[in-house]
Every structure is written in structure tokens, then in C-alpha cells.
Phi, psi and omega in degrees: 000131178288132179267138185244130180237141170243135177241126181258111183111118184255024177286198184303313183286312182299315180293326177294318178295318177299318182299309183291329181288316178297321179296330181273003175104002178282143167279126189239129167258121179253117186243135172217174187276340180232152176296327180297315180297320179294319179297316177301316181295312182290327175296321178295320179295315180298316180298321179292316176301317180301321178296316180295322177296316179300327181270000179078016182267352181210134179288148181300320180293322179294320179297317180295320180294319180297316178300323180292343179272358181256124175247123180263138182206155172260001185267112181294334179299342182294351180279354191309321184254016181288146173281322179225139172243127177249119177272129180221061181250186184303145184284068177225126187301320182298322179294316181293321178302315180302316182291315184291327174301315181291314182300320182304328181270339188267327188282160180285164175299136177091351178288149179259134176254118184242149175241138177271014181306147179254352186214339185275129180305134181297325180300322179293320180293317184289340187299336182271002181259160176281339184231072181297342180292340181260012179256135185213158175266131172233089185270101176275166183241151186261137355283132187305319181295339185258329188270130190276340189276144166225125181264113180267129186239123179271118173287174183302328182246006180300130181279159176300322181296318179297315179298318180296320178295319179296319178296316180301317178298308184298318180291328180293336179259017170092016183260153171259135188252145161244154182246129174261109187275337179241125192280072177269151179299130180089350177055223178264305191290317182290327175296316182295310183290326179296314179299320181290316180295317180300314181293320178297318179295323178294319178297318179292315182300321184270006174078017180294320180201163178286161177302318181300316183287326177296315179293320179298322179300318181289323180291310185274329181278325185243358178076018178290141179291330182215141179288164185295326182282324173294323177296319178299318178295322180290313182289324186114119180300325179295319180296315181289326176299316180297316181295312181295323178296318177300314182293318180296316179301318183286319189262337187056028178267119188301334183293346178260001180287114185293139179291158182302326180306315181297321179296317181294321178300316180293318177303322184275353181085008178272078190253013174115210186302322185290342177253352180091349181213132173211235171291337176237163170267131184244000000 
């Protein structure tokens, strides 16, 4: 039986989830609000497949077949027969609420509604649906085709069956899962990286050490593949500012309060690799 997935949002995360799922044999509907966004997303997927083919990690025929399993659309109704829907839009609760209200009415009985959120509690997202038991967090990591982890998050009312379906899906596309049993803001991974980035930014802001040396300390002292400030530039200083602010608002824990430097960087547009300037010049 062909498995059907719908992905809402054709940005970096959504297109990455669509890419690995199509490669694993899922039929994928990729939905966004504009044709331009869909074109960017599908072009990115094709370019990524081409890279894998060039490196001998994927056969040309397999790449072509995977591309053929992806249907791009601006029509939200196209999610109707999906087994799983993964939402991967901007990290704003109001935006996600709008989508989940609509999805709740459109999907078939028994379908699982998943969010790729990295910091917003799943219980808050599920609260606007009639069936919160079928809502779960599936937090993939960027770039999705390269990163092995998927963080599964159980909302307050998420059923065991929903969690099991989400795990089966994530493992079927080649991911290793961890389970977050208590739905705290930021889950496990975003809380850990947020605390580290906030402290690293404070050390840099107060002149204790350079960005290079702070990152080098984490790489050589703790065995991290990438230092926290380089990670912030890769992820986007704006994304991390938003995540840490969400966690701080929810938890009132001072260690998640973003330093003024991060706010000023975002105000100035110095948000990392995508702007050419962050903690480093790119």
C-alpha cells in the first residue's frame, strides 16, 4: 500500500522533509501559499538529489522516481487523503493555529497531524483541534537529508497510537528518534542549544572571549561538531532569538533570556549565513 504524506510549508525544513520522504517511497503532497515558494522548494529538492547522484549516494533513476512522487500545490484541500500531515511553517503560534484548525476539518479519520516546531508546546498547537489525541511533534533537524535525529514530542493528549505512527514514519525515512514525554517549551534539543547559545552570546557580548575561541572551546573541549555561535549563524540568529524568547516566556527561566546583542543583531539584519553576517562574516 502506498503511504501518503502531506507537508505544509515548502521552506528549508518542509522541502527537506518532503525530499527524504519521497526518497523513502512515500507519495508526498507539498503545499505552500504561493507558486514561487513551491518552485523554490522543488528546485531545492532537485538540486539536493542531483548532489547525491553526483556523489554516487543515489541512483539517477531513483532520484527521478522520488521527484515523481512529489506533487506541489497551493490547495490545502489536497491533504484530504494523507496518512500523516507534517506542518513546517513559521514558528508563530497564531500561524500554526490557523493551519491546524483547517487541517482538523480536512484530513480523514485516523490521520496523524504533526508539527515540526522546535520550541512551541504541542499541547498549545493541538488545543484548537477537535482531536488533540492525533496531534504530535516531529521535530526534524536542518539540513533534513543529512541530520539523523527526529525529536518526537507527546502533547498532553497525544495518544500512544499517534506517537507510534509518528515514530514509524520518522524511522521509515531514515531517522533515529528520541521521545519527549513531557511537553515543555523547547523540548530537549532546543532547550539545550538555546541555553548554550545564550551563554555563549553573553560571553562574547561582554568581551570575555572571541566568537572563534568560544566555539573552539566547545569543539575541542566538549567534542561538539560545531560551536554554539557558528550554529546560531547556520540556524539563523533570528530563529534562535525567537526560540529562546518562546522558551523564556513559557518557563520564566533566566538562562533562556536572550542577551541584548542577539536582539540588536536581528534588528540590524545580521542574522547569520543567510544574510552574510552574524557572529561571523560569511
